N, C-alpha and C positions, 0 to 999 in steps of 0.2 A: 213080488209088489208089494207095496206098503199099501194097506187096505185103508178106505175111505173112512171108516168108522173111527178114525183117530181124530177126526177135526172137531166133532161135537165134543166128546170128552174133554180137549185141550181147551177148548172154549168153555166148557163148563168151569174148569180150574181157573181161568181168567176173571169168569164170574165170582168166583168163590173168595178169590185175592181183592175183588172190589166191594167185597160186603160189608164192611165197616163204613165207606165211604157212602154205599148207597143208603144205609140205614140213617146216618147223618142227613143226606140229602131229604129222606121222605121225612124224618122228625124235623127240619126246617119248614119244610111245606106246610107242615100240620100247624106249625107255630104261627106261620105267616097267614094262612087262611082263618085261624082261628081271632087273630088281631084286627084281620079286615072284617069279618062279621060282627065282631063286638063294636067297631068303631063306626061301621055304617048300616048295620041290620042286615040279616040274612039276604033280602031282596035288593039290596041297595050297595052291597058291597063291590069291590074292584073285580072286574071278570077276567084281567088278563094279568101278568104279571107284571111286578111292583108295583106303582101306584099310577100306571097309564090308565087313562080314562077311554079305553077303546074295548071293543069285544073281545071274548076269549080267542086268542088265536088259534090254539091247538083245536077247537071246535071247528074254527072258520077253515082252517086246512081241511079237515076231515069230512066236511059235508059233501054228499054226492053232488053230482055235475046239476041235476034238474032241481036241488034245492038252493044251490048256492046263487046269491045275487050281488054281482059285482058293484062296490063303492062306487058312487060317482064322483068324479072328478071335481075340486073345487074352483074351478077357473076353467075360461075359456080356450077351446083347442081349435076353433075354426080358423086361424092363421097358420097352424102346421100345415109343414109342407105335406101334399095330399100321397098317399099310398100308391106306387105305382101300378101299371095294369100288367097282365101276365106277357111274358115274353114271347116274341113273334119269331124272329128270324134263328134257325139252328148254326149259321155260320159264324166261325171264329170272328170275336170282336165287334161282331155286328149291333150288339146292345150295349158295348161300352158308354156311348155318349148319352143313352137313356138315365146312366146312372150317375152321371158329372154334377147335376143338380144336388143329387140325395148325399153328395160326399164333399159338398162345395167347399168346404173349409181347406181341403188341401190345396197348397201353391202349385198348382202343374205348370204356371206359365215360367217357374224356376228350376223346378225338381221333376226328375224322374224316379219315381217312387215304387220299387218294386219289392219293398221289405214289410207288408201288412204283417207278415206273420212275428214280426218281432213284439210289437206293442199295439196292434190295431190301426183302425182310425174311425172315429165314430160318426155313425149315420146324422145327418141334418134333425131327422125325426126323433132321433134320441135326445140329441143335444138340446133341441127346443123345450121339449117334455121336462128333460131334466131341470133346464133354466127355469122354466113356470114354476117348478116345484120350489127350486130355491127363493123366488119371489114371494110365492106364496110362504115359507118359512119366514122371511124377512118382514113380512107384514104384520104377522103376532105369532111369534115364536112358540108360545104355551098351546095355543090352540093346534098349532101344527103336529109337534111332540106329542101332545095328550091325546088329541080326540082324532087325529086323521092317518099319522104314520103307520102305524103298524097294521091296521086294517089295509092300507093299501100294498104294503109290503107282502102281507098275505095273498093278495091279489096276484102280485108279481111272480109269488113262488107257484102259486095254481096254474098260472100261464104258462110258466118253463115246464111243469110235469107234462100239460097238454102237449108242448111242442116236442119233447123225446117222448111220448108213449102214442101207440096205435088202436088203444083199447080203451074203452072207458074203466073195464074192471081191472086193467094195471094202473091206469091212473088213479083210482080209489086206494090201490093198495099202496102205492109209492108216495103218494102225498102226505102221508104220515111220516115217513121217511126221507123227506125233502127240507133242505135248510140254506136259506142265503147267505150268502159269504162274502167277504171282500174283493178276495183272489183264491186261485188255487192253492197258493203257497200258505195262506192262512188254514185251509182244509187239510193239507196234507202234514202241517204240524200238528193240528188235531188229532188226525189215525195214527200218525208215526208216534206222536208222544204219548197217544193213549194207549197204545200197545205195549210200548215200555213200559208206563207206569202200571198197567195191569199185569204184564209178564214178569216183571222183577228183574234180577240182576242177570238172569239167564235167557231173557228174551231175544230173539235172534231176528233180523230184518234183512231182506235179500233185495239185491237191486241191480239191473244190467248196468254196466259201463256205460251204454250210450244214452241213460237217461237223463234228465234234466238236472243240471249242475247243484242248484239250491235244494232237490230232492236228495243227493247224496250227503249235502252237509247236515241235512235235518235228521237224516237216519243216523250218521256218526255223533251228532248232539246229543240225540235221545236214547240210543242205543249202546254208545260208546264205540270207538275204534276195534275193538275186539269182536264185537256183536253184529257189526253192521258188515256184511259180506258182500263185495262186490262180484259180479257175474262176467268174466272177462267175454267180450263178445267182438268189440271192433277188429282187433288183428288176428283172431283166429276165427271166426264164424263169419264176419262180414263177407270176406272173399268168396267163402261158399254160398252166401246169400247170392252176391253179384252173379256166379256162375248158375244159379238156378234160374228157371223160368215159371215165369207166374202165368198162370191161363188166364186169359181175359173173362172174367165171370160177372164183369158189369159194375157200373158205380155203387148201385146200393146193395153190394154185396156186405156179409156180415163177417167173412172170415177169409182165409187163403185157401190154396191147395195144400193135401197135406204133406207134399214134398217139402216146401218152402217152409210150412209151419215147424216141421221136424227140427230144423236147424235151431230154432230157438229152445226147443225142449232138449235137445242135445246138450246145448249152452248149460242150462240149468241143472240138467243131471251130472255133467261134469263138475259144476261146481259144487255140486250136494255130494258127490262122490270124493272129492276132495275133503269137504269138511267131516266127513263121516269117517274117513281113514285115520285123521286125525283126532276126534272127538269121540268117536264111538257110533254107537246104533243111530239108524235113521230115525227112529221112533222120537228120538227128543227133537224132530224138526216140527211136531205136530203143534199147530197154534203159533207156530212162525209167520212172520208178514213177509209176502212179496211184493213189491211196487214196482207197477209197470206203468210206462208212458204209452198212451194210445197212439199218439204222433209223437216222434222224438223231434225235440228243438233244433238239434246241432244236424242232425242227418236227414230229418223229414220222411223217416220211416214211418208206413203206416203198419201197427204191429196187431196180429192175431190174437187180439187179447181174449176173447173166448175160448179158444184151444187153450192157450197157456192157462189160463186160470182153471179151466177144467182138469187140465192135467196136475196143476199144483195141488189143486184141492184132492183129487182122488187119489194120488199117486203118494204125497208127502203130507196132506191135512192142514196145508196152509190156509191163512187169512190173506184175500186178495184186494188190493188197493189199486185205482188205476187215476193216473194224472191224465184227463182228457182236456189238457188245457186248449189245445187247436181243434176239438171234436165239435163243439156246439156249432151248428149251420155247417161247418166243413164235412161233416161224416151224417150219414143216415141213423142216428142214435135211436135205440129202442130199448128203453131202461126196461119194460118189461120182460125182455127177453134177456137181457144182459145182467140184471141184478140177481145176486142170490137171497133167498128169503128162509134159507135154513132148513128147508123141507124138501131139497133136490131141484128147485127150480133157479135155474141161472148159476153162475159162478163167481161173478165180481160183488164181494162184499161191501166197496166203498168205491164210489165215481165221484171225480171232482171236476167241473169244468168252467172255463172261463166265457163270460158274456162279452168281454170288450174286445177278443180277439176277432174271428171270422163273423161273429153275431153281429158285432160292429155297435156294442152299447157303449156309451160314455164311461172311461174308466173308474172301478170300484165296484164291479159286480159279477159274481160269480155262484156258483150252485153246488151244493154237496149232496148225494142222493145214498141212502143205505136203507134197503128194504127188510133187513134181518134185525129185529129188535132186539135180541140178543148182543148185537155188536153196538147197536144206538146206546143200550144201558150200561156197557161195559167199557171197552174202548173209547167211544163216542161221548162218553158221559161230560166230558169236559171241552168245551171250545177253546181254542187257543187263547182267546181273552175270555176269562169269566165275568159276568155280571149279572144283573137282576134275573135274567129268565132262565138260570141254569137248574133250578130244580122244578119247573113248570113243564117239561116236555121238549121234545127235539127240536121243534122248529124254534121255540121262544128262547132255548139256550144259546142259539146260534143268532137270531136275528138282532137282538141289541147288544152293540158290544162298546157303548159309552155315545157320547154325544158327538156326533160328526156328522157330515155331508152323505146322507143315503139316496140322494137324486138319482146316481146312477141305476140303483135297484129300483128305483120307483120308477123310473122308463122303461123297463122290460116289458111292459104291455104293450107298449107304443111300437117297440120293436118286432114283436110277437105279430103284430097287425100287418107290420110292413112286409115281414118275410113271407107271412102265410098269404098275401094278398097276392104274390108275384108265384107262390108254390116252392118251397124248399128243395125238393127234388130237381125241379128245372133250375135254380141257382146253383145246384151243385155240378149238375151237367154243364151248365153253362161255365163254371169256373173251371172245370177240367179241361173242358174241350178249348177253351181261350190258354188253359196252361200248355197243353200239348203244342198249339200254333205257334206260342211263346219260344217253346224249347227247340220247336222247327227252325224258328226263326235265329236263334242264337248258334244251333249246331251249323246250320248253312254257311254262316259268317265265321265262326270259329275252327270248325272242321270242314273243309271243303272239301270232295272227292269221297270223302268217308260215305255220306249216304246218298250220292249223287254221282253218276257216270260224267256227267258234265262240269261239275265243279261249282256248280250254282245254287239252284234249289234243293233243298234236301227232300226226301221222299218221306211222305209220312207214315208208310207201312214200315219204312225203315228206323223211324224214331219210335214207334209204337212197339215194334217186336223185336229191335235189336241194338238199341241205344244202349243197353247194360254190356250186351257181348262184345260192341265194339269200343267200349270203354269211355262213352260219350257222357253218360248219366251214371250217378252212384250206382243206383239199381234199376231191375227193369220200372216201367212208368207205373204199372199197377201196384208195385210194392211200395211207391212214394205215395205221400198224402195225394188227395185230388186236386189240391190247388197249390201245393208247394213242392219244389224238386230240387235236386243239384244235378248241375249240368258243368261237366268239366271247362275251365277255362281253355283259352287258346293254347294251343301246344308250346310257344316260347315261352310261356308264364306258369303252364300249370305243375310242372315238374314230373318225376316219375322214378322209375328204379334208379337211371343214372342221374337223378337230380332232385334226391328228396326235399321236399319244402317243408318250413316249419309254421306254428301259428305268426312268428314274426313275417314271414314272406305273406302270409294271408292278410295281416294287418295293413302291411304296406300297400297292398293293390286294394283294398277298401278303401283306405284313404287316398288313394288315385282317385278313385271313382268319387268319392264325396267332395273332392274340390272341382270335381267336373259335374255337380251337381245331380250325382246318380246315388240313390241309396239302395244297397243291395250288400248282405254280407257275404264275405268270402270265407270258406270252411276250409281248413286242412285236415283231411282223411286219408292216414296211412300213408302220407308223405305227399299226396296229390293236391292240387287246390281246385276247388269246386265254387261256383257262385250258387247261394240258395236262392231261387227265384220263387217269390210268392205271386199268385195271381188271382185278384178278387174280380169283381163283376165289373168293375169301374177303371181298371188296366186297359190300355191300349197296344196295339200290334207295334204303333211308333215308339212306345216305351221300350218295347225289346230290340227293335231296332237300334234305338240310341244307345242302349247298353252294349249291343254286339259290335257297333262300330267305334266306339270308345276305349274298350276294351282292349281292341287290337292297336292303339295308340299308346298302351304301356310299354 
């Protein structure tokens, strides 16, 4: 077995390769501070980076909770939509009407929208808050940028840390490794590009073939085709996963059962063995990067990231970055237990997540977490866009990337208030229960008699326990995301061993649904067509009924 001790020496080599850049950064910082104090006086100089007239954002983000005072909003919020009360009924879809006003921008008179997982749908609360910030900006732009923006961005970052941690001790540790970014793609560019920059020509990056498409391209662009190594999974290992049985261990789980997890580890091992047989000793893998999706986009698989990261680190000394684009609100994130600090706590080095998806913020807001200071000072020393704050600390280097609309990030506190008022655990349970009922509706129409002796309403116990065994869903429901899953299209359209489908067939079916005002993606997985249905709290049973009946007309 490859020793876990190889990881830190590999990271030290990366640090050594960044030594020149670090020296330049510190020199520039000293010059900037000297010029600032000479101009303004030691007690009157600029506190934050650049020439912004704000407080020091690095000090603000690090303040203990009991010492931090949130900045006051510079406008009236009394006309914003009220935060909802906690959920009452536990019956599927019983609370959907409660959220109709909260997602009021959606044209539900014309559209059946079961594709929240693609680009999200913004809450009215977030839209109202972001619009208020835009109006405030235009009333006096310099006041907004110079004296309000940065302090309120820090507040948004602190709110996000509190949302994904369960203990103040974890929160205080993670705050200094938190950065606001525009989207996960910019965060993954920073970590993958930074790894290639620090590691040089021989740095390697590994990723599963079921990973998000842009991540694959980012790996190839920054590391080169030769050093970007794909882990084949879909054709060889996905069928094994389909045959495995996920034990029901509850929605707020942190990982899978060992048997199912082993399939991912076997795929990683097989790829590394093939690489080692061609390129020599496995020890050369120390410090290489492994990119994992927490929830895959195309297949809606909820990966066991903690187990995969632990194994990759202990067995091969890898740096682990997670694309958690779908995870914020959708999964019970606990960064305190997930993130590696470099001293044996946690195993994920970098975690990125979008706020515009299931958290339902306006688009243009995401978060990057890294609790390991050595990673922050090397791989993440440069953001995707370098600007004024690059020399002044982790939050500073990422938060300002030029003059643009920051209102989505400024709306984050309003979104946290909204979901906390309901209880995020209750929201996740609501989404999962509704998704299961939605799947039951689709299976009842598309595959009668499979989960029902009478050929009418499918039994929920069959859907929950045997849908994958019977070929009705891509995987057992507990292996899919709690709010997104793949269900097989009706037999006349889905294909199979004797009628292998292609992505062209998938597009044709999706275009047919679109012409009938139904928005849901159709995926071709190993020659079979599936509908990837998303279910947020605002979706209804009628929408699943409409999809079910329309698809039968194809």
